[in-house]
C-alpha positions, -999 to 999 in steps of 0.1 A, spaced: -30 -198 -199 -51 -178 -224 -35 -147 -239 -50 -115 -250 -55 -108 -287 -29 -87 -304 -56 -61 -313 -86 -46 -296 -119 -63 -301 -149 -41 -300 -186 -48 -299 -193 -31 -333 -166 -52 -352 -165 -90 -355 -133 -109 -347 -126 -114 -384 -131 -78 -393 -108 -67 -366 -82 -94 -376 -83 -81 -412 -77 -45 -400 -48 -55 -378 -31 -77 -405 -34 -47 -428 -17 -24 -404 11 -50 -397 17 -59 -433 13 -25 -450 28 -3 -422 45 -18 -392 67 -44 -408 78 -22 -438 87 5 -413 111 -20 -397 127 -29 -430 105 -57 -442 94 -56 -479 57 -50 -485 47 -79 -507 13 -81 -523 15 -119 -526 20 -122 -489 -8 -99 -480 -31 -117 -504 -22 -151 -488 -29 -137 -453 -64 -126 -462 -72 -159 -480 -63 -177 -448 -85 -154 -428 -114 -163 -452 -106 -201 -447 -107 -196 -409 -141 -179 -412 -156 -207 -433 -136 -235 -416 -124 -248 -450 -95 -266 -465 -72 -241 -483 -44 -249 -507 -22 -218 -504 5 -220 -531 29 -191 -529 62 -190 -546 96 -188 -529 102 -154 -513 66 -146 -507 69 -147 -470 44 -176 -464 54 -182 -428 45 -147 -416 13 -148 -438 0 -178 -418 15 -169 -384 -5 -136 -381 -39 -152 -385 -29 -184 -366 -17 -167 -334 -48 -144 -334 -72 -173 -340 -56 -194 -313 -61 -166 -288 -97 -160 -300 -107 -196 -297 -86 -205 -266 -70 -234 -284 -35 -234 -299 -30 -235 -336 -10 -265 -349 18 -260 -374 28 -294 -389 61 -293 -408 73 -319 -433 102 -330 -411 122 -323 -380 147 -302 -400 120 -277 -410 108 -275 -374 143 -264 -363 144 -238 -391 111 -224 -381 119 -219 -344 156 -210 -347 169 -176 -335 166 -153 -364 137 -173 -379 103 -159 -388 87 -165 -354 117 -148 -337 115 -118 -361 77 -114 -357 81 -113 -319 109 -88 -321 93 -65 -347 58 -64 -332 68 -67 -295 45 -98 -295 53 -126 -271 43 -158 -288 40 -190 -268 55 -216 -292 62 -252 -282 75 -282 -300 59 -316 -302 83 -339 -320 77 -374 -332 80 -401 -306 111 -416 -323 128 -383 -318 131 -389 -280 153 -410 -259 137 -441 -244 152 -447 -209 143 -484 -211 161 -489 -244 190 -467 -233 195 -488 -202 197 -520 -224 221 -504 -249 243 -491 -221 251 -527 -211 266 -536 -245 277 -504 -262 312 -492 -255 317 -463 -280 317 -426 -270 282 -419 -282 266 -439 -254 286 -419 -228 276 -386 -245 239 -395 -240 245 -408 -205 261 -375 -194 232 -355 -208 205 -371 -187 197 -348 -158 208 -360 -123 172 -358 -110 158 -383 -134 169 -413 -113 165 -395 -80 135 -400 -57 111 -371 -55 93 -346 -78 102 -342 -114 87 -307 -116 122 -291 -115 135 -313 -143 135 -296 -177 125 -316 -208 155 -335 -222 164 -363 -246 156 -349 -280 173 -363 -311 186 -328 -320 205 -327 -287 228 -353 -301 240 -341 -335 271 -364 -335 252 -396 -329 245 -415 -362 210 -425 -372 220 -462 -368 231 -456 -332 201 -434 -323 178 -462 -334 193 -484 -306 181 -460 -278 151 -440 -291 114 -448 -286 100 -474 -310 66 -487 -316 68 -518 -294 75 -498 -262 45 -497 -240 47 -464 -222 15 -468 -203 29 -496 -182 65 -484 -180 78 -476 -145 100 -448 -159 72 -431 -179 69 -401 -155 107 -395 -157 109 -399 -195 119 -369 -216 91 -376 -240 65 -374 -212 80 -341 -199 79 -327 -234 43 -337 -239 32 -321 -206 51 -290 -217 36 -285 -252 0 -293 -242 0 -260 -222 8 -238 -252 -14 -208 -256 -5 -199 -292 14 -224 -313 23 -261 -312 48 -271 -339 52 -307 -348 61 -329 -378 35 -342 -401 46 -377 -391 36 -369 -355 3 -354 -365 -5 -386 -385 6 -407 -356 -18 -387 -333 -47 -393 -357 -38 -430 -361 -37 -436 -323 -62 -411 -309 -92 -435 -306 -72 -464 -291 -54 -442 -266 -87 -426 -255 -102 -461 -251 -73 -470 -228 -78 -439 -207 -47 -421 -221 -45 -386 -234 -42 -383 -272 -7 -373 -284 -19 -338 -293 -46 -316 -276 -76 -302 -294 -64 -273 -317 -82 -244 -333 -67 -249 -368 -39 -268 -386 -12 -253 -409 5 -280 -430 38 -264 -440 51 -281 -471 17 -297 -471 22 -317 -503 41 -342 -482 12 -351 -459 4 -382 -479 38 -397 -471 34 -390 -434 0 -406 -434 14 -437 -451 41 -440 -425 17 -437 -396 -13 -456 -408 2 -489 -417 10 -521 -398 46 -532 -396 60 -567 -389 98 -569 -386 120 -599 -392 138 -599 -358 117 -579 -334 94 -607 -323 123 -631 -318 142 -606 -296 110 -596 -277 102 -632 -268 138 -640 -258 134 -613 -231 105 -633 -216 124 -666 -213 134 -661 -177 138 -687 -149 105 -699 -136 84 -696 -168 62 -727 -173 74 -752 -199 42 -749 -219 48 -712 -223 84 -717 -233 74 -742 -259 47 -718 -273 72 -690 -275 99 -712 -292 73 -724 -317 62 -689 -326 98 -678 -331 105 -708 -353 74 -704 -374 80 -666 -377 115 -673 -391 100 -698 -416 75 -672 -426 102 -646 -433 123 -671 -451 94 -678 -474 87 -641 -477 122 -635 -490 117 -663 -515 85 -647 -527 99 -613 -533 98 -599 -569 134 -588 -578 136 -550 -578 159 -522 -568 130 -502 -554 129 -496 -517 94 -512 -514 96 -548 -526 66 -565 -542 55 -599 -527 42 -627 -549 23 -646 -522 28 -683 -525 5 -710 -510 34 -718 -485 36 -682 -474 -2 -680 -467 0 -714 -449 28 -701 -426 8 -669 -420 -22 -689 -408 0 -710 -386 15 -679 -370 -20 -666 -361 -27 -700 -343 7 -697 -326 -1 -662 -313 -35 -672 -299 -20 -702 -281 8 -681 -266 -16 -653 -255 -36 -680 -236 -4 -692 -219 3 -655 -209 -29 -654 -189 -15 -681 -166 19 -664 -165 4 -631 -154 -8 -649 -122 27 -665 -116 45 -631 -116 77 -646 -129 78 -624 -160 81 -586 -152 47 -570 -157 61 -543 -181 77 -570 -203 46 -591 -204 22 -563 -212 46 -551 -239 47 -585 -255 9 -590 -253 3 -556 -269 28 -563 -297 14 -598 -303 -22 -585 -307 -11 -561 -333 11 -587 -350 -19 -610 -352 -41 -583 -367 -14 -575 -393 -12 -611 -404 -49 -615 -407 -50 -586 -431 -20 -599 -450 -34 -634 -456 -69 -622 -464 -57 -608 -498 -84 -581 -499 -79 -545 -508 -48 -540 -486 -15 -530 -501 16 -547 -487 54 -548 -494 88 -555 -478 112 -527 -471 141 -519 -448 130 -498 -417 156 -488 -391 180 -513 -406 155 -542 -404 136 -562 -430 100 -550 -424 67 -563 -438 45 -532 -443 7 -536 -446 -16 -508 -455 -52 -518 -448 -69 -491 -469 -57 -464 -493 -47 -433 -474 -73 -412 -491 -101 -431 -473 -84 -428 -439 -76 -391 -442 -111 -383 -454 -125 -400 -423 -101 -389 -396 -91 -354 -407 -109 -338 -436 -144 -347 -424 -139 -324 -393 -151 -288 -394 -116 -276 -388 -97 -249 -408 -67 -267 -425 -42 -246 -445 -18 -263 -469 12 -240 -474 38 -246 -500 55 -232 -531 45 -263 -551 10 -277 -546 -2 -275 -582 8 -282 -617 1 -251 -637 -24 -239 -610 -43 -272 -612 -46 -287 -576 -65 -318 -586 -35 -342 -582 -29 -333 -545 -66 -332 -537 -71 -366 -554 -40 -381 -535 -54 -370 -501 -91 -377 -507 -102 -340 -505 -133 -330 -524 -142 -296 -512 -115 -269 -509 -104 -234 -517 -72 -227 -535 -50 -199 -549 -16 -196 -565 7 -166 -564 41 -164 -580 75 -157 -565 85 -120 -564 121 -130 -576 133 -122 -611 146 -156 -621 159 -145 -654 184 -124 -636 195 -148 -609 192 -184 -623 205 -205 -651 192 -239 -660 212 -265 -680 199 -297 -695 225 -324 -699 216 -351 -724 239 -381 -718 238 -418 -710 231 -431 -675 267 -443 -672 280 -409 -680 261 -391 -653 286 -397 -625 316 -385 -645 296 -354 -655 289 -347 -618 326 -351 -610 334 -325 -637 309 -300 -623 322 -304 -587 357 -295 -596 350 -257 -593 341 -261 -555 306 -245 -557 283 -253 -528 262 -281 -545 231 -301 -535 227 -333 -556 191 -347 -556 183 -383 -564 150 -399 -571 156 -427 -546 179 -440 -519 192 -467 -542 200 -442 -569 221 -422 -544 239 -454 -532 247 -464 -568 262 -430 -574 282 -433 -541 295 -466 -552 307 -453 -586 324 -423 -570 361 -428 -565 370 -433 -528 391 -401 -525 364 -379 -540 338 -396 -518 356 -382 -487 346 -347 -496 309 -354 -502 282 -359 -475 255 -385 -481 221 -385 -464 221 -413 -438 258 -411 -429 247 -393 -397 219 -372 -383 205 -351 -412 202 -317 -395 239 -320 -384 249 -327 -420 228 -297 -432 244 -275 -406 279 -285 -417 270 -279 -453 255 -244 -445 287 -235 -426 309 -246 -454 326 -276 -438 310 -297 -465 309 -285 -502 286 -312 -516 255 -327 -501 238 -358 -516 202 -365 -507 170 -383 -518 147 -365 -493 157 -329 -495 136 -321 -526 117 -297 -504 120 -278 -471 157 -271 -473 164 -234 -469 200 -224 -475 202 -187 -487 229 -168 -506 264 -185 -506 252 -215 -486 239 -231 -518 248 -220 -553 241 -251 -574 215 -279 -576 222 -310 -596 191 -331 -603 206 -365 -610 174 -382 -623 139 -370 -633 120 -378 -602 93 -401 -615 75 -422 -588 89 -457 -582 74 -489 -596 66 -503 -562 34 -518 -547 22 -485 -533 24 -465 -564 12 -494 -585 -19 -495 -563 -24 -458 -572 -19 -466 -608 -45 -493 -606 -71 -469 -593 -63 -442 -619 -81 -441 -653 -49 -428 -670 -19 -437 -647 6 -417 -667 -15 -385 -667 -29 -389 -632 0 -403 -613 33 -404 -631 35 -370 -647 21 -348 -620 43 -365 -594 74 -359 -615 65 -323 -623 58 -314 -587 89 -330 -574 110 -313 -600 96 -279 -591 103 -286 -555 139 -296 -562 146 -264 -582 130 -244 -555 159 -252 -532 182 -228 -551 168 -193 -549 156 -185 -514 162 -147 -511 166 -117 -533 204 -120 -529 206 -156 -542 221 -166 -575 230 -200 -589 227 -228 -615 205 -258 -619 218 -289 -638 193 -315 -649 209 -348 -660 188 -368 -685 196 -402 -700 181 -412 -734 147 -421 -720 145 -391 -697 154 -368 -726 122 -379 -743 103 -362 -715 117 -327 -721 85 -313 -735 66 -324 -703 86 -302 -680 102 -274 -700 72 -252 -696 73 -254 -658 110 -243 -656 115 -208 -642 138 -198 -671 145 -211 -706 171 -238 -703 204 -242 -721 212 -276 -737 246 -291 -728 
């Protein structure tokens, strides 16, 4: 239902003139009267966004910590949504940031309270953040631990009852189950092989109920950047199949922590082939009554798939990086071609099986859909064209990942070619006010930009220490620092680097440290904020984590965060004229700024930053010392 504008629109003033007057009243008068600080940087940002809305441009809005970026984009976003009759979309870097944005006491809550403004805000989380009833039913047959019972008791009684679902509230979000580990959640959540369109439980699924709910938002839809990219990647195919796109048409997009959009796009716009998925999928179809020819075709595909993955493991280039390079041997390409023939043969047999009705329709449709994508992936892989591919672990499984085109091309076509206002909001979008790295990474040619500093006096509240030591000495130095009990965030350049540190840490000390991946991340962060945990180790929380005052008093940067030497970044290096200047250095500098930005979040914050540098990293001092907020001390 369309809502009225938060200001009066008259015939003699345009919408944008009236919006400017109203934002001025709010930011200069109303909010300061209620205790908010009047910040010139925040006001400047709000008016720059207004200009981008008027011209329907891409805007890089870089504003330092403490500027009040959220309120600066919420005021024009809510107004523009009501003016156009379409909700504004706010895409956050991850689910943790979504929760922070909408929590009681957050900026949306404050704005509503201070202005007496009722904002219709609804969440659209990534599909893997929802319980899948089909997968839950399968897991319930074999799982005996308490976590499966906790989920079972949370499902509303009416879900399995006959009759209307209108009275059932949306349910089944990942955040509803903070004690369930990531590993267990991945047994019951939605995954990419599930075919919702033919599922007999789709109208009773929590994901479906959530989708119907957020599509009706009058003001704001908040989602993760992963979900926005999944929407763009699937929009055309869903519409061809007569399904609604995952997101409705929106009036504008705000990309909160927008420098992370590239990673979300990579995740959504790639093909994935897993080691065991197809084997398990076909085993479900081997039911009584299936024709012998079909059984043989399925068994042959399973056997050849296993041969393919055995060869794939042999062809890996040894590396500690998460993305493993593949040196494609003639045998691997031969197995890939054979698999394509196997799939085509099996799909022909499925045509006959569909007329026999021995295999449940849902299972058969799910398998056909998966096999078509599987075949398309393999064709790209064996073609050896411009695609980038690698092997990684996804959801605990070996996964062949294939990126058909560089993300720059895809984003330029699917997102930035549209005449839609897109606002990138972050404290770190540039290196020394140069936005060319992020623009280049995303394929953006035409944009507006600005950079305003943080209002905080860093010289008064922050100290930075540079530790020059060997790589082997880093763990013992961290142990020394942790003895004082300060609330500490330790940031690592990769998952492997964090796991190496964990392995070196004595068992007794490990008990008092939380590591990303041990369980659901927002639950770990909540325990850390409340003081249950004193030390948090992470390789993802370089940005977006907001823990003010005593909740976080020290950040340790274990490694300089240079990009990995993996197939994806090597592809970027290949396309760069000067890989060090265009890829390596700006990535590290931006990441370092993001990590340091976790410490000082409010005017009441104080703390220390410790950057650990081995002999090679110490040679890079001159490349980042001038981007540090204060002059560092050498340890």
